[in-house]
C-alpha positions as CSV (number, residue, x, y, z in Angstrom):
1,M,-7.3,-11.3,-17.0
2,S,-5.3,-12.5,-13.9
3,W,-2.0,-11.5,-15.5
4,T,-3.3,-7.9,-15.8
5,V,-4.3,-7.8,-12.2
6,R,-0.9,-9.3,-11.2
7,Y,0.9,-6.9,-13.5
8,L,-0.9,-3.8,-12.1
9,T,-0.6,-4.8,-8.5
10,P,1.9,-2.7,-6.6
11,S,4.7,-4.6,-5.0
12,F,3.4,-4.5,-1.4
13,G,6.2,-6.8,-0.2
14,M,8.8,-4.3,-1.2
15,Y,6.8,-1.6,0.5
16,T,6.7,-3.6,3.7
17,A,10.4,-4.3,3.6
18,L,11.1,-0.6,3.1
19,S,8.8,0.3,5.9
20,A,10.7,-2.1,8.2
21,Q,14.0,-0.6,7.1
22,L,12.8,3.0,7.7
23,S,11.3,2.1,11.1
24,G,14.6,0.4,12.1
25,S,16.5,3.5,11.0
26,L,14.3,5.7,13.2
27,R,14.6,3.3,16.2
28,H,18.4,3.4,15.7
29,A,18.5,7.2,15.7
30,H,16.3,7.3,18.8
31,S,18.4,4.8,20.7
32,R,21.5,6.6,19.7
33,L,20.0,9.8,21.0
34,A,19.0,8.1,24.3
35,E,22.5,6.5,24.7
36,F,24.5,9.7,24.0
37,S,22.1,12.3,25.4
38,E,24.5,13.5,28.0
39,E,27.3,14.1,25.5
40,I,24.9,15.8,23.1
41,A,23.6,18.1,25.8
42,F,27.2,18.9,26.9
43,M,28.4,19.7,23.4
44,G,25.3,21.6,22.4
45,G,24.2,19.3,19.6
46,E,20.4,19.4,20.4
47,Q,19.4,21.1,17.1
48,T,21.5,18.7,15.0
49,E,20.1,15.6,16.7
50,K,16.5,17.1,16.5
51,M,17.0,17.6,12.8
52,L,18.3,14.1,12.2
53,I,15.4,12.5,14.2
54,E,12.8,14.7,12.5
55,R,14.2,13.8,9.1
56,E,14.0,10.0,9.9
57,Y,10.5,10.4,11.2
58,A,9.4,12.4,8.2
59,S,10.7,9.7,5.8
60,V,8.7,7.1,7.7
61,V,5.5,9.2,7.7
62,E,5.9,10.0,4.0
63,H,6.5,6.4,3.0
64,E,3.5,5.1,5.1
65,N,1.2,7.8,3.6
66,K,2.3,6.7,0.1
67,V,1.7,3.0,0.9
68,L,-1.7,3.7,2.4
69,N,-2.7,5.8,-0.6
70,R,-1.6,3.1,-3.0
71,R,-3.3,0.3,-1.0
72,W,-6.6,2.4,-1.0
73,W,-6.6,3.0,-4.7
74,F,-5.6,-0.6,-5.4
75,G,-8.4,-1.8,-3.1
76,C,-10.9,0.4,-5.0
77,V,-9.8,-0.9,-8.4
78,E,-9.6,-4.5,-7.3
79,E,-13.0,-4.3,-5.7
80,G,-14.5,-2.7,-8.9
81,V,-12.9,-5.3,-11.2
82,I,-13.7,-8.4,-9.1
83,K,-17.1,-7.5,-7.7
84,W,-18.7,-5.3,-10.3
85,L,-17.1,-6.2,-13.6
86,W,-17.0,-9.9,-13.1
87,G,-20.3,-9.9,-11.3
88,S,-22.0,-8.1,-14.2
89,F,-20.4,-10.5,-16.6
90,G,-21.8,-13.5,-14.6
91,V,-25.2,-11.9,-14.6
92,R,-25.1,-11.4,-18.3
93,Q,-24.0,-15.0,-18.9
94,S,-26.8,-16.3,-16.6
95,L,-29.4,-14.1,-18.4
96,C,-28.2,-15.2,-21.8
97,S,-28.5,-18.9,-20.9
98,L,-31.9,-18.3,-19.3
99,H,-33.2,-16.4,-22.4
100,S,-31.8,-18.9,-24.8
101,S,-33.4,-21.8,-23.0
102,F,-36.8,-20.1,-22.8
103,F,-36.9,-18.4,-26.2
104,N,-34.7,-20.7,-28.3
105,L,-32.2,-18.0,-29.1
106,Q,-29.1,-19.1,-31.0
107,N,-26.6,-16.4,-30.1
108,C,-26.7,-14.1,-27.1
């Protein structure tokens, strides 16, 4: 059963690495804007720079929303499997052993 959970688990390490890469790209675009703001204003490139920064920001937001959504669904499924499925299996096994000891049942 553990291999199924491992197989179905999203690669959160890859998501974290991609988040760091996208955040770094946004920081780079922002620092470039701060460094060259005078030249951008002089040449009239405000709209182009705004579009570039908004595109970087939108990619970060989209990625983070995707990661949060997958983490939430994975948490729900993992909680259901670990807590409820295995818990009910344990209760069944306990009740079977209890019944077999009291009532001399051969198979439960």
